[in-house]
N, C-alpha and C positions, 0 to 999 in steps of 0.2 A: 504494500500500500504506500503511495507516494506521500512524502512529508508535506505538511501544510505550508512549508516555505518553498516548495518546488514551484517553479514558474510554469503554470499551466492555466488554461481558461477557467477551470472550476475554482481554483484557489484565488484567482484574481477577481472573479465574480463576487466572492465572499467579502471583498473590500467595500462593496457598495458603489453605486453610481457617482455619488458626490466625491468620494475619495479618488476614484479612478479618473474622474474629470480633472481634479486638481493635479494628479500625477501627470496626466497627458499635457496639461498646460505647462507644467514644470519641465517635462522632458523635451517639449517642442520649443521652449524658449531658446533662442539663439540657433535653432536648426531650421533653416528655410525649407528643406525637403520634408521634414516632419509636419511643418505647418501647412504646406500645400496638400499633403495627404489628408490631414484633418479637415481642411476646407472642402476637399472633394467628398469626404464622407458626409459632412454636413449638407453639402449641396445634394448629395444622393438622397438624403431624407426628404428633400423638397421635390424630387422627381428628376427624370433624365434630362428635361429641358434645362434645369438649373445646372446640372453636371456639365452639359454641353457648353453652357456659357462659361463656366470656370475653365474648362479645357481650352476653349478658344482663346480666352484671355492669356493663358499660360503659353500657348503656342505663339501668339503674337509677341509676347515678351521674349521668348527664346529667339525668335526671328530678328528682333531689334537689338539683341545683346551684341556687344562689341569686345568684351573681355576675351583675351586669348585663353584657349583651353589647353593647358599644358598637361603633362602626364599625371600630375597630382589631382587635376580636376576631372579627368575623364570618367572616373568611377561615379562621381556625383552627377555628371551630365547624363551618363548612361542610365542611372537610377531614375532620374527625372523623366527621360524619354520613355522608359519602360512603364513608368507610372501612368503617363498620359496615354500611351498606346493601349495598355490593358484596360484603362478606364473607358476608352472609346469602344473597345471590342466587347467588354464584359458588362458595362453599365448602360451606355448609350444605345448600342446596336440592338439589343433585344426589343426595345420599345420604339426605336426610330432608325431603321437601317439606312435610310437616305441621309439623315443628318450625320450618322456615324461615318458614312462614306465620305461626305464632304470634310469631316474632321480628319479622317485618316489621310485624305488628299492634302489637306493643309499641313498635316504632320510630315508627309513626304517632301513638301516644299521647304522644310527646314534643313534638308540635307546640305544644300549649297551654302547657305549662310553659316551653318555650323562647321562644315569642313574648311571653309575659307579662313576660319579663326581657330583651327585646331590641327593637331598632328596625330592622326589616328593610325599610327604605325602598326598596331597589333590588330586592326580591324574590329576593335571593340564596338565602336559607334556605328559602323556601317551595318553590323548585324541587325541593329534595331530597324534600319530602313529596309533591309531585305525582308525582315519579318513583316514590316508594314506593307510591303508589296503583296505578300500572301494575304494579309488581312484585307487589303483593298480588293483583291480578286474575289474573296468570299462575300464581302459587303456589296460589291457591285452586282453580284447575282441576287442577293437578298433584296436589294433596292430595285431591281428590275430596270436598270438604266438602258436607254436605247443604245444598241450596238454601235451605230455610227457616231453618236455623241461621245460614247466612251472611247472609241477609236481615236477621235480627235484629241481627247485629253491624254491618251497614252502617247500619241505622236508628239504632242507638245512637251511631255515629260522627257521622252527619249532625245529630243533635239537639245535638251539641256542636261544631258547625262554626263556631266564633266567629271564626276567622282565615282562612277560605277554604281551609284545608288539605285539605278533603275535597270540593272543588268538582268534581273529575274522578272521584270514586270510583265513582259508578253506571255511568258510561260504561266504566270500566276493569273493573268487576265483572260487566258485563252477560252475558258468555258463561258465566261460572261460575254466575251466578244462574239463568240460563235463564228460561223463561216462568213456571215455578212460583215461583222465588225473586223475580222481578220483581213477580209478582202479589201475593205475600205482603208484599213491601215496600210496595207501593201501599196495601194495606189498613192497614198499620201507620201510614203517613203520613196517610191520610184519617181514621183514628181519632184520631190526635194533633190534627189540625186541628179535629176536632169537639169536643174537650174544652172544657168551659166555662172561661172565664177566671176565676181566683180573684179575687174582689173583696175587697180589704182596706179597713178603715176608713182615712180620710185620715191619721189620727194614726199609723198603722202603716206607711204607704207610704213608701218610701225615695226621696228626691229625688236624682237623679244628675246633674242639669244644668238649664239654663234655656233655653227657646226663646222665640220671638217671642210666643207665646200664654201663656207662664207656665212653671211648673215641669215638668220631664220626669221621670217616675217610672220606677223600675226595672221594674215589672211591665208598663208600656206597651212598653218596649224589648223585653222578653221576648216579648210578644205579636206585635210586628212581626217579630222575628227568626223566630219559629215560622212565621208566615204566609209569609214570604219563603222560608224553607228548604223548606217543603212545596211551594210553587209551583215552585221551581227543580228540586226532586227529581222531582216528577211530570212536569215537562217532560223531564228527562233520561230517565225511564222511557219516556215516549212516544217519544223519539228512539231508544232502544235497541230498542223494539218496532216501529219504523218506522210509528208511528201518528200521522199528521199531524193528524188531527182531535182526538185527545187533547191534542196539543201546543197547538192553537189554543184548546181549551176552557179552558186555564189563563190565557188572556189576558182582561183586562177590556175593556169597550167603549172606554174611554179609551186604553188601551195600543194597541189596534188602529189608532188614528189616528196613532200614532208611525211615522214613515218607517222607522226602524231596526227596530222590531218587525215591521212589515209586510214588510221585506226578509227578515228571518229566516224568517218564515212562507212567503213566496214561494219562497225557496230550497228549502224542504222540499217544497212543492207541485210545484215543477219536477222535483225528484228523483223524486217519485211519479208523474210524467207528467201532472200536472193543471195545465197551463200557462194555461188560460183562467181558472181560479180564482186562479192566482198573479197574473195581470194585474189581475183585479178587486180583489184585496186591495191591491195596490200603488196602484191609481188611487184607492181610497178613502182612502188615507193620503198623497195627493199633497201635498207641501209647499206652504204658502200663499205667494202672491206676496211677494217681498221677503225670504223666509226662505232660509237656506242649504239647498241640495239636496244630500244626501249622495251621494257617488260610488257607494256600494254600492247605494243605491236606484235610481239611474239605470241602473247596469249590470244589475241584476236585471230592470228593466223591458225593457231591450233584449233580454236573454236570453229573456224571456217572449214578446216579439214574434217573435223568431226561432223559438221552439218552436211558435208558432201559425202558422208558415209565412207571416209577413208581413214579408219581408225589406226591402221598400221603406220601410215605416214604421219598421223598426228602423234603417235607414240614415239616414233623415231625422232620427230622434230622436238618433242619434249626433252629427250636426252641430249640432242644437239644444243638446245637452248641452255640446259643445265651446264654442259661443258663450257659453253661460251661465257656464261655469266656467274656460275656458281650460286645461282639463286635457288634457295632451298625449296621454294614453292614448285618449281619445275620438277625437282627430284621427287618430292612428295606425290605430285600428280602422276608421275611415271610409275612409281612404286605402287600406288593405290590401285592401278589398273591391272596389276599382275596377280596371278593365282598364288595361293599359299605356297610358302617355301621359295618360290621364284622371287617373291617380293623381298625376302630377307637377303637373298643372294644379290639382288640388284642394289639394295641399300648398302651392302658391304662394298660392292663394286664402286658405288658412288662415293663412299667415304674414302676409298683408296685413291680415287681420282683427285679428290680434294686434298688429301695428304701430299700429293705430288704437284699440286698447283704451283705455278710460277710465283704468284704473289702470296707469300705466307700470311700476310695480314688479312687478305680477302678470305683465305682458307680458315683462319682463326675465327673471323666474324661468322662464317658459315656454321662452324661447330657450336659457337655460342648461341646462335639463333635457333639451331635445330631443336632442342639443345642436346649436345653429346659431349659432356665434360671429359669423359675418358679419351675420346679422340682429340679433343682440344689439348689435353695434357700431353698426349703422345706427340702431337705436332710441336708443341712448345719445347719439349725435351729434345726432339730430333733437330729442330731448326732454330735453336735459341740464338745463334749468332746472327740470324737475319732479322730479329725483332727490332723494331724502331721504337725506342722509348719516348719519342716525341708524340706518338699516337696515344695521348693521355687517356682518352675515353675508352679506347679499345683495350689497352693494357689494364686499366683499372677494372673494367668489366671482367676481363679474363681472370685477374687476381681474385676478385670477389667470388666468381663462379667456382674456381678451382681450389680455394682455400681449404674447404672442409675435407675433401677426399683426395686431393692431389696437391699437398702443401709444397712439394718441391717445384712443381710447375708454376704454382702461384708465386713462389719466391723468385723464380726466374723472371716472371712478368714484372714484379715489383723492382727487381734489380735493374731491369732494362730502363725503367723510368728514372731510377736514382742515378744510374750512370749517365744517362743523357743530360739530366739536369746539372750535374756537377761538371761534366766534361764541357758543356757549353756555357757554364756559369750563369744559368738562368736564375737569378736571385729571386724573381717573382714566384718561382716554383720551390724554393727552398723549404717552405713550411710543408708542402706536400711530400717532398723527398724525405724530410725528417719523419713524417708520419709513416711513409712506406717502409723506412728502415725499422721503425718500431714494430710494424706488422711482421717484418722478416724475423725480428727477435722472437715474437710470439709463435711464429710458425716453426722455428728451429726445433722445438721440443717434439714436434710431430714428424720430423724427418729422420729416418734411421740411416739412410744412405744418400749422400749428396751426388752420387753418380759421376764422380770425377771433378765436380765443381768444388771451389773452396767452401769450407764450412762457414758458419755465420761469423765467428770471431775472426777467422782469417780474412773474410771479405771486408769486415769493418777496418781491420788493420791496413788492408790494401787501400781503402778509401782515405784513411788518415795519411798514408804515405804519399799518395798522389795529390790529394785535395785538402791537406791539412791546413792550408792558409785561408781556406774559405770559411772564415770565422762566422759569417752570417748563418751558415748552415749548421755548424757544430754548436753554436750557442743555443739553437732551438732544441737540441738534444739534452743540453745541460739544465734547461729551465724546467 
Protein backbone atom coordinates (compact mmCIF):
# COMPACT_ATOMS: atom_id res chain seq x y z
CA UNK A 1 0.00 0.00 0.00
CA UNK A 2 1.43 3.40 -1.07
CA UNK A 3 2.43 5.82 1.71
CA UNK A 4 0.29 8.91 2.14
CA UNK A 5 3.27 11.05 1.13
CA UNK A 6 3.61 9.31 -2.25
CA UNK A 7 2.91 11.67 -5.14
CA UNK A 8 -0.18 10.30 -6.80
CA UNK A 9 -3.62 11.64 -7.73
CA UNK A 10 -5.42 10.10 -4.76
CA UNK A 11 -3.07 11.57 -2.15
CA UNK A 12 -3.15 15.00 -3.80
CA UNK A 13 -6.94 15.00 -3.90
CA UNK A 14 -6.90 14.60 -0.12
CA UNK A 15 -5.32 18.06 0.19
CA UNK A 16 -8.55 19.66 -0.96
CA UNK A 17 -9.24 22.10 -3.76
CA UNK A 18 -8.23 25.26 -1.89
CA UNK A 19 -4.84 23.93 -0.88
CA UNK A 20 -4.18 22.51 -4.36
CA UNK A 21 -5.13 25.83 -5.94
CA UNK A 22 -2.71 27.66 -3.65
CA UNK A 23 0.06 25.18 -4.47
CA UNK A 24 -0.51 25.57 -8.21
CA UNK A 25 -0.27 29.35 -7.92
CA UNK A 26 2.95 28.99 -5.93
CA UNK A 27 4.48 26.45 -8.32
CA UNK A 28 3.57 28.46 -11.42
CA UNK A 29 4.93 31.75 -10.07
CA UNK A 30 7.94 32.63 -12.19
CA UNK A 31 7.30 29.76 -14.61
CA UNK A 32 5.70 31.03 -17.81
CA UNK A 33 5.14 27.53 -19.25
CA UNK A 34 3.20 26.41 -16.17
CA UNK A 35 1.12 29.59 -16.22
CA UNK A 36 0.20 29.07 -19.85
CA UNK A 37 -0.83 25.49 -19.12
CA UNK A 38 -3.06 26.62 -16.27
CA UNK A 39 -4.67 29.29 -18.45
CA UNK A 40 -5.42 26.66 -21.08
CA UNK A 41 -7.04 24.46 -18.45
CA UNK A 42 -9.14 27.39 -17.21
CA UNK A 43 -10.12 28.21 -20.78
CA UNK A 44 -11.08 24.58 -21.31
CA UNK A 45 -13.63 24.84 -18.55
CA UNK A 46 -15.30 27.62 -20.59
CA UNK A 47 -15.49 25.50 -23.75
CA UNK A 48 -13.40 24.84 -26.88
CA UNK A 49 -14.05 28.34 -28.27
CA UNK A 50 -12.22 29.92 -25.35
CA UNK A 51 -9.40 27.39 -25.65
CA UNK A 52 -9.03 28.21 -29.35
CA UNK A 53 -8.80 31.90 -28.47
CA UNK A 54 -6.00 31.23 -25.97
CA UNK A 55 -4.09 29.03 -28.40
CA UNK A 56 -4.36 31.61 -31.16
CA UNK A 57 -3.03 34.32 -28.85
CA UNK A 58 -0.04 32.15 -27.96
CA UNK A 59 0.70 31.29 -31.59
CA UNK A 60 0.68 34.98 -32.50
CA UNK A 61 3.03 35.69 -29.61
CA UNK A 62 5.44 32.95 -30.75
CA UNK A 63 5.38 34.28 -34.32
CA UNK A 64 6.26 37.81 -33.15
CA UNK A 65 9.05 36.79 -30.77
CA UNK A 66 12.58 37.83 -31.73
CA UNK A 67 14.74 36.34 -28.96
CA UNK A 68 17.33 33.89 -30.28
CA UNK A 69 16.62 30.28 -29.28
CA UNK A 70 19.97 28.80 -28.26
CA UNK A 71 20.45 25.22 -27.13
CA UNK A 72 19.46 26.08 -23.56
CA UNK A 73 16.04 27.36 -24.68
CA UNK A 74 15.19 24.63 -27.19
CA UNK A 75 13.64 22.34 -24.57
CA UNK A 76 11.32 25.08 -23.31
CA UNK A 77 10.22 26.07 -26.81
CA UNK A 78 9.64 22.43 -27.68
CA UNK A 79 7.44 22.02 -24.60
CA UNK A 80 5.49 25.14 -25.52
CA UNK A 81 4.95 23.94 -29.09
CA UNK A 82 3.83 20.51 -27.99
CA UNK A 83 1.42 22.02 -25.45
CA UNK A 84 -0.23 24.13 -28.15
CA UNK A 85 -0.31 21.27 -30.65
CA UNK A 86 -1.82 18.77 -28.23
CA UNK A 87 -4.39 21.32 -27.08
CA UNK A 88 -5.48 21.89 -30.69
CA UNK A 89 -5.78 18.18 -31.41
CA UNK A 90 -7.18 16.94 -28.09
CA UNK A 91 -9.34 19.84 -26.91
CA UNK A 92 -10.39 21.97 -29.90
CA UNK A 93 -10.68 19.32 -32.63
CA UNK A 94 -13.37 17.10 -31.05
CA UNK A 95 -15.84 19.98 -30.92
CA UNK A 96 -14.76 22.02 -33.94
CA UNK A 97 -12.46 20.29 -36.47
CA UNK A 98 -12.58 23.23 -38.89
CA UNK A 99 -11.31 25.62 -36.22
CA UNK A 100 -8.71 23.06 -35.18
CA UNK A 101 -7.48 22.82 -38.77
CA UNK A 102 -7.09 26.58 -39.01
CA UNK A 103 -5.16 26.58 -35.74
CA UNK A 104 -2.85 23.76 -36.80
CA UNK A 105 -2.20 25.61 -40.07
CA UNK A 106 -1.34 28.71 -38.04
CA UNK A 107 0.91 26.47 -35.95
CA UNK A 108 2.72 25.26 -39.09
CA UNK A 109 3.29 28.87 -40.15
CA UNK A 110 5.42 29.28 -37.01
CA UNK A 111 8.17 27.13 -38.50
CA UNK A 112 9.85 29.83 -40.55
CA UNK A 113 9.98 32.54 -37.85
CA UNK A 114 11.12 30.02 -35.25
CA UNK A 115 13.88 28.49 -37.39
CA UNK A 116 15.06 31.94 -38.43
CA UNK A 117 15.92 32.64 -34.80
CA UNK A 118 17.14 29.24 -33.66
CA UNK A 119 19.68 26.52 -34.28
CA UNK A 120 17.81 23.22 -34.40
CA UNK A 121 20.90 21.10 -34.98
CA UNK A 122 19.41 17.98 -33.39
CA UNK A 123 16.07 18.24 -35.18
CA UNK A 124 14.22 18.63 -31.89
CA UNK A 125 11.95 21.45 -33.03
CA UNK A 126 11.26 20.25 -36.55
CA UNK A 127 9.79 17.04 -35.12
CA UNK A 128 6.89 19.12 -33.80
CA UNK A 129 6.18 20.54 -37.25
CA UNK A 130 6.34 17.14 -38.94
CA UNK A 131 3.90 15.87 -36.30
CA UNK A 132 1.69 18.89 -37.02
CA UNK A 133 1.68 17.95 -40.73
CA UNK A 134 0.19 14.60 -39.71
CA UNK A 135 -2.34 16.39 -37.50
CA UNK A 136 -3.25 18.68 -40.39
CA UNK A 137 -3.94 15.69 -42.63
CA UNK A 138 -6.32 14.13 -40.13
CA UNK A 139 -8.05 17.42 -39.31
CA UNK A 140 -8.50 18.27 -42.99
CA UNK A 141 -10.42 15.02 -43.41
CA UNK A 142 -12.56 15.66 -40.34
CA UNK A 143 -13.29 19.23 -41.45
CA UNK A 144 -14.28 18.08 -44.94
CA UNK A 145 -12.34 20.81 -46.73
CA UNK A 146 -12.73 21.17 -50.49
CA UNK A 147 -9.86 19.30 -52.22
CA UNK A 148 -8.85 22.14 -54.56
CA UNK A 149 -8.89 24.72 -51.78
CA UNK A 150 -6.77 22.41 -49.67
CA UNK A 151 -4.41 21.81 -52.62
CA UNK A 152 -3.89 25.56 -52.99
CA UNK A 153 -2.95 25.82 -49.32
CA UNK A 154 -0.55 22.90 -49.60
CA UNK A 155 1.05 24.51 -52.66
CA UNK A 156 1.52 27.79 -50.82
CA UNK A 157 3.14 25.95 -47.92
CA UNK A 158 5.51 23.98 -50.17
CA UNK A 159 6.66 27.09 -52.00
CA UNK A 160 7.94 28.38 -48.66
CA UNK A 161 9.45 25.11 -47.41
CA UNK A 162 12.81 26.66 -46.62
CA UNK A 163 13.59 24.50 -43.58
CA UNK A 164 12.06 21.18 -44.60
CA UNK A 165 9.12 21.68 -42.25
CA UNK A 166 6.66 20.61 -44.96
CA UNK A 167 8.65 17.66 -46.32
CA UNK A 168 5.96 15.19 -45.19
CA UNK A 169 2.93 17.38 -45.95
CA UNK A 170 1.79 15.78 -49.23
CA UNK A 171 2.01 12.26 -47.83
CA UNK A 172 0.02 13.31 -44.77
CA UNK A 173 -2.55 15.24 -46.82
CA UNK A 174 -2.99 12.61 -49.54
CA UNK A 175 -6.25 11.15 -48.26
CA UNK A 176 -7.82 14.54 -47.62
CA UNK A 177 -6.72 15.78 -51.04
CA UNK A 178 -7.96 12.74 -52.92
CA UNK A 179 -7.39 12.33 -56.64
CA UNK A 180 -8.94 15.72 -57.48
CA UNK A 181 -6.81 17.60 -54.95
CA UNK A 182 -3.62 15.78 -55.91
CA UNK A 183 -4.30 16.49 -59.57
CA UNK A 184 -4.88 20.18 -58.90
CA UNK A 185 -1.70 20.34 -56.81
CA UNK A 186 0.26 18.72 -59.62
CA UNK A 187 -0.99 21.33 -62.06
CA UNK A 188 -0.02 24.16 -59.71
CA UNK A 189 3.48 22.71 -59.30
CA UNK A 190 4.00 22.17 -63.02
CA UNK A 191 2.83 25.70 -63.78
CA UNK A 192 5.26 27.07 -61.18
CA UNK A 193 8.12 25.08 -62.67
CA UNK A 194 7.28 26.43 -66.14
CA UNK A 195 7.41 30.06 -65.06
CA UNK A 196 10.34 31.83 -66.74
CA UNK A 197 13.08 32.93 -64.42
CA UNK A 198 13.26 36.66 -63.95
CA UNK A 199 16.49 37.94 -65.40
CA UNK A 200 17.88 40.90 -63.51
CA UNK A 201 20.79 43.07 -64.62
CA UNK A 202 24.00 42.06 -62.88
CA UNK A 203 24.05 45.41 -61.10
CA UNK A 204 20.71 44.56 -59.44
CA UNK A 205 21.48 40.95 -58.57
CA UNK A 206 22.17 40.27 -54.91
CA UNK A 207 25.27 38.23 -54.06
CA UNK A 208 24.67 35.99 -51.04
CA UNK A 209 27.87 33.97 -51.13
CA UNK A 210 30.84 32.76 -53.08
CA UNK A 211 31.44 29.39 -54.71
CA UNK A 212 34.33 27.77 -56.56
CA UNK A 213 33.18 29.36 -59.82
CA UNK A 214 32.49 32.83 -58.47
CA UNK A 215 29.61 34.70 -56.81
CA UNK A 216 26.36 32.96 -55.85
CA UNK A 217 23.30 35.07 -56.55
CA UNK A 218 20.02 35.06 -54.64
CA UNK A 219 17.93 34.46 -57.78
CA UNK A 220 20.03 31.39 -58.62
CA UNK A 221 19.35 29.91 -55.19
CA UNK A 222 15.64 30.61 -55.63
CA UNK A 223 15.63 28.82 -58.98
CA UNK A 224 17.37 25.76 -57.52
CA UNK A 225 15.00 25.75 -54.56
CA UNK A 226 11.98 25.91 -56.85
CA UNK A 227 13.22 23.08 -59.09
CA UNK A 228 14.06 20.87 -56.12
CA UNK A 229 10.75 21.59 -54.39
CA UNK A 230 8.74 20.77 -57.52
CA UNK A 231 10.68 17.57 -58.15
CA UNK A 232 10.25 16.27 -54.60
CA UNK A 233 6.59 17.30 -54.47
CA UNK A 234 5.79 15.53 -57.76
CA UNK A 235 7.55 12.44 -56.43
CA UNK A 236 5.42 12.60 -53.28
CA UNK A 237 2.25 12.93 -55.40
CA UNK A 238 3.32 9.93 -57.49
CA UNK A 239 3.83 7.91 -54.31
CA UNK A 240 0.44 9.00 -52.98
CA UNK A 241 -1.19 7.82 -56.22
CA UNK A 242 0.89 4.64 -56.39
CA UNK A 243 2.23 5.71 -59.79
CA UNK A 244 5.75 4.29 -60.04
CA UNK A 245 6.26 5.51 -63.60
CA UNK A 246 5.45 9.09 -62.59
CA UNK A 247 7.98 8.77 -59.78
CA UNK A 248 10.64 7.50 -62.19
CA UNK A 249 9.85 10.31 -64.64
CA UNK A 250 11.10 12.83 -62.07
CA UNK A 251 14.58 11.32 -62.14
CA UNK A 252 17.33 12.52 -64.45
CA UNK A 253 19.45 10.05 -66.43
CA UNK A 254 22.38 10.86 -64.14
CA UNK A 255 20.40 10.21 -60.96
CA UNK A 256 19.25 6.84 -62.30
CA UNK A 257 22.91 5.79 -62.12
CA UNK A 258 22.96 6.45 -58.38
CA UNK A 259 22.68 3.19 -56.40
CA UNK A 260 20.51 4.82 -53.72
CA UNK A 261 18.10 6.37 -56.25
CA UNK A 262 17.94 3.03 -58.04
CA UNK A 263 17.19 1.37 -54.72
CA UNK A 264 14.28 3.74 -54.05
CA UNK A 265 12.85 3.04 -57.50
CA UNK A 266 13.36 -0.70 -57.19
CA UNK A 267 11.51 -0.77 -53.86
CA UNK A 268 8.52 0.92 -55.51
CA UNK A 269 8.64 -1.45 -58.47
CA UNK A 270 8.76 -4.45 -56.14
CA UNK A 271 5.73 -3.16 -54.26
CA UNK A 272 3.95 -2.85 -57.62
CA UNK A 273 4.85 -6.45 -58.49
CA UNK A 274 7.32 -5.45 -61.20
CA UNK A 275 10.35 -7.39 -59.97
CA UNK A 276 12.01 -7.86 -63.36
CA UNK A 277 12.08 -4.10 -63.92
CA UNK A 278 13.34 -3.59 -60.38
CA UNK A 279 16.26 -5.92 -61.05
CA UNK A 280 17.07 -4.13 -64.31
CA UNK A 281 17.05 -0.73 -62.62
CA UNK A 282 19.38 -1.95 -59.90
CA UNK A 283 21.81 -3.60 -62.30
CA UNK A 284 22.05 -0.42 -64.39
CA UNK A 285 23.15 1.40 -61.24
CA UNK A 286 25.55 -1.27 -60.06
CA UNK A 287 28.33 0.39 -58.02
CA UNK A 288 31.65 0.53 -59.81
CA UNK A 289 34.51 -1.72 -58.62
CA UNK A 290 36.27 -0.22 -55.63
CA UNK A 291 33.27 1.89 -54.60
CA UNK A 292 31.26 1.28 -51.46
CA UNK A 293 28.20 -0.85 -52.16
CA UNK A 294 25.23 0.36 -50.06
CA UNK A 295 23.58 -2.33 -47.98
CA UNK A 296 20.17 -1.07 -49.11
CA UNK A 297 21.09 -1.64 -52.78
CA UNK A 298 22.35 -5.13 -52.03
CA UNK A 299 19.21 -6.05 -50.08
CA UNK A 300 16.93 -4.67 -52.78
CA UNK A 301 18.71 -6.79 -55.39
CA UNK A 302 18.35 -9.89 -53.20
CA UNK A 303 14.64 -9.19 -52.75
CA UNK A 304 14.24 -8.71 -56.50
CA UNK A 305 15.93 -12.07 -57.18
CA UNK A 306 13.63 -13.75 -54.66
CA UNK A 307 10.60 -12.12 -56.25
CA UNK A 308 11.78 -13.41 -59.63
CA UNK A 309 11.80 -16.97 -58.20
CA UNK A 310 15.58 -17.22 -58.38
CA UNK A 311 16.36 -18.32 -54.82
CA UNK A 312 19.68 -19.99 -55.64
CA UNK A 313 21.01 -16.77 -57.17
CA UNK A 314 19.68 -14.79 -54.23
CA UNK A 315 21.44 -17.10 -51.80
CA UNK A 316 24.71 -16.92 -53.75
CA UNK A 317 24.47 -13.15 -53.83
CA UNK A 318 23.90 -13.02 -50.05
CA UNK A 319 27.22 -14.79 -49.57
CA UNK A 320 28.94 -12.48 -52.06
CA UNK A 321 27.57 -9.45 -50.20
CA UNK A 322 28.78 -10.88 -46.90
CA UNK A 323 32.28 -11.39 -48.29
CA UNK A 324 32.35 -7.85 -49.70
CA UNK A 325 31.02 -6.06 -46.63
CA UNK A 326 31.38 -8.37 -43.61
CA UNK A 327 27.83 -7.34 -42.78
CA UNK A 328 26.43 -9.80 -40.27
CA UNK A 329 22.88 -9.37 -41.57
CA UNK A 330 23.84 -10.93 -44.90
CA UNK A 331 25.45 -13.93 -43.18
CA UNK A 332 22.46 -14.36 -40.86
CA UNK A 333 20.08 -14.30 -43.83
CA UNK A 334 22.25 -16.81 -45.70
CA UNK A 335 22.47 -19.19 -42.74
CA UNK A 336 18.75 -18.87 -41.93
CA UNK A 337 17.80 -20.34 -45.32
CA UNK A 338 19.91 -23.48 -44.92
CA UNK A 339 18.71 -26.81 -43.50
CA UNK A 340 19.83 -28.01 -40.07
CA UNK A 341 23.54 -28.86 -39.73
CA UNK A 342 24.27 -27.09 -43.01
CA UNK A 343 23.57 -23.84 -41.22
CA UNK A 344 26.15 -24.58 -38.53
CA UNK A 345 28.76 -25.44 -41.13
CA UNK A 346 28.01 -22.23 -43.06
CA UNK A 347 28.27 -20.16 -39.90
CA UNK A 348 31.67 -21.66 -39.12
CA UNK A 349 32.79 -21.01 -42.69
CA UNK A 350 31.63 -17.42 -42.34
CA UNK A 351 33.53 -16.98 -39.09
CA UNK A 352 36.68 -18.39 -40.68
CA UNK A 353 36.34 -15.92 -43.53
CA UNK A 354 36.02 -13.03 -41.07
CA UNK A 355 39.06 -14.23 -39.10
CA UNK A 356 41.14 -13.92 -42.27
CA UNK A 357 39.69 -10.57 -43.35
CA UNK A 358 42.19 -7.93 -44.44
CA UNK A 359 40.81 -5.32 -42.04
CA UNK A 360 41.17 -6.65 -38.51
CA UNK A 361 39.03 -3.87 -37.09
CA UNK A 362 36.14 -4.60 -39.45
CA UNK A 363 36.43 -8.24 -38.43
CA UNK A 364 36.47 -7.38 -34.73
CA UNK A 365 33.40 -5.18 -35.13
CA UNK A 366 31.63 -8.09 -36.87
CA UNK A 367 32.25 -10.49 -33.98
CA UNK A 368 31.15 -7.90 -31.42
CA UNK A 369 27.90 -7.28 -33.30
CA UNK A 370 27.09 -10.97 -33.87
CA UNK A 371 27.90 -11.35 -30.86
CA UNK A 372 30.62 -14.01 -30.77
CA UNK A 373 33.07 -13.14 -27.92
CA UNK A 374 35.10 -16.33 -28.33
CA UNK A 375 35.80 -15.54 -31.98
CA UNK A 376 36.57 -11.91 -31.09
CA UNK A 377 39.06 -13.08 -28.46
CA UNK A 378 40.66 -15.48 -30.92
CA UNK A 379 41.04 -12.64 -33.44
CA UNK A 380 42.56 -10.26 -30.90
CA UNK A 381 45.08 -12.85 -29.71
CA UNK A 382 46.13 -13.82 -33.26
CA UNK A 383 46.33 -10.32 -34.73
CA UNK A 384 47.16 -8.17 -31.72
CA UNK A 385 49.96 -6.34 -33.52
CA UNK A 386 47.46 -4.98 -36.07
CA UNK A 387 45.15 -3.36 -33.51
CA UNK A 388 44.88 0.42 -33.67
CA UNK A 389 44.54 1.91 -30.20
CA UNK A 390 43.27 5.13 -31.74
CA UNK A 391 39.95 3.39 -32.46
CA UNK A 392 38.76 4.22 -28.97
CA UNK A 393 35.12 3.18 -29.28
CA UNK A 394 35.87 -0.17 -30.90
CA UNK A 395 38.66 -1.09 -28.48
CA UNK A 396 36.60 -0.02 -25.46
CA UNK A 397 33.65 -2.12 -26.64
CA UNK A 398 35.96 -5.09 -27.21
CA UNK A 399 37.52 -4.79 -23.76
CA UNK A 400 34.11 -4.56 -22.09
CA UNK A 401 32.73 -7.55 -24.01
CA UNK A 402 35.77 -9.74 -23.47
CA UNK A 403 36.60 -8.90 -19.84
CA UNK A 404 34.47 -11.57 -18.15
CA UNK A 405 35.44 -14.71 -20.07
CA UNK A 406 38.48 -13.62 -22.08
CA UNK A 407 40.55 -11.40 -19.78
CA UNK A 408 43.78 -11.69 -21.79
CA UNK A 409 42.08 -10.51 -25.00
CA UNK A 410 40.45 -7.68 -23.04
CA UNK A 411 43.87 -6.73 -21.66
CA UNK A 412 45.33 -6.64 -25.17
CA UNK A 413 42.60 -4.26 -26.30
CA UNK A 414 43.19 -2.03 -23.28
CA UNK A 415 46.97 -2.04 -23.81
CA UNK A 416 46.45 -1.02 -27.45
CA UNK A 417 44.67 2.14 -26.28
CA UNK A 418 47.22 2.83 -23.53
CA UNK A 419 50.17 2.40 -25.91
CA UNK A 420 48.65 4.67 -28.54
CA UNK A 421 47.84 7.39 -26.01
CA UNK A 422 51.35 7.44 -24.54
CA UNK A 423 53.23 6.99 -27.80
CA UNK A 424 51.41 9.95 -29.35
CA UNK A 425 51.39 11.97 -26.10
CA UNK A 426 47.63 12.50 -26.30
CA UNK A 427 47.30 14.29 -22.98
CA UNK A 428 43.54 14.67 -23.43
CA UNK A 429 43.31 10.88 -23.20
CA UNK A 430 45.59 10.40 -20.20
CA UNK A 431 42.69 10.02 -17.80
CA UNK A 432 41.24 7.26 -19.98
CA UNK A 433 44.61 5.55 -20.33
CA UNK A 434 45.04 5.63 -16.54
CA UNK A 435 41.61 4.03 -16.13
CA UNK A 436 42.49 1.40 -18.71
CA UNK A 437 45.70 0.56 -16.84
CA UNK A 438 43.73 0.12 -13.63
CA UNK A 439 41.39 -2.21 -15.51
CA UNK A 440 44.42 -4.21 -16.62
CA UNK A 441 45.47 -4.47 -12.99
CA UNK A 442 42.07 -5.91 -12.08
CA UNK A 443 42.13 -8.37 -14.99
CA UNK A 444 45.60 -9.73 -14.11
CA UNK A 445 44.22 -11.93 -11.32
CA UNK A 446 42.08 -13.79 -13.89
CA UNK A 447 44.89 -14.49 -16.37
CA UNK A 448 46.87 -17.69 -15.79
CA UNK A 449 48.94 -17.51 -18.99
CA UNK A 450 49.93 -14.30 -20.79
CA UNK A 451 50.67 -16.32 -23.93
CA UNK A 452 54.16 -14.90 -24.40
CA UNK A 453 53.17 -11.33 -23.62
CA UNK A 454 54.73 -9.42 -20.70
CA UNK A 455 52.85 -9.89 -17.42
CA UNK A 456 51.18 -6.88 -15.89
CA UNK A 457 54.10 -5.78 -13.70
CA UNK A 458 56.55 -6.17 -16.58
CA UNK A 459 54.24 -4.18 -18.86
CA UNK A 460 53.99 -1.32 -16.34
CA UNK A 461 57.79 -1.28 -15.91
CA UNK A 462 58.12 -1.04 -19.67
CA UNK A 463 55.76 1.94 -19.73
CA UNK A 464 57.73 3.65 -17.00
CA UNK A 465 61.00 3.08 -18.84
CA UNK A 466 59.72 4.55 -22.14
CA UNK A 467 57.16 7.09 -20.92
CA UNK A 468 58.35 7.86 -17.41
CA UNK A 469 58.54 11.60 -18.10
CA UNK A 470 54.86 11.87 -18.98
CA UNK A 471 54.05 13.12 -15.50
CA UNK A 472 50.49 14.09 -16.43
CA UNK A 473 49.69 10.42 -16.95
CA UNK A 474 51.49 8.97 -13.93
CA UNK A 475 50.09 11.58 -11.56
CA UNK A 476 46.60 10.29 -12.35
CA UNK A 477 47.62 6.84 -11.06
CA UNK A 478 49.03 8.25 -7.81
CA UNK A 479 45.87 10.21 -6.95
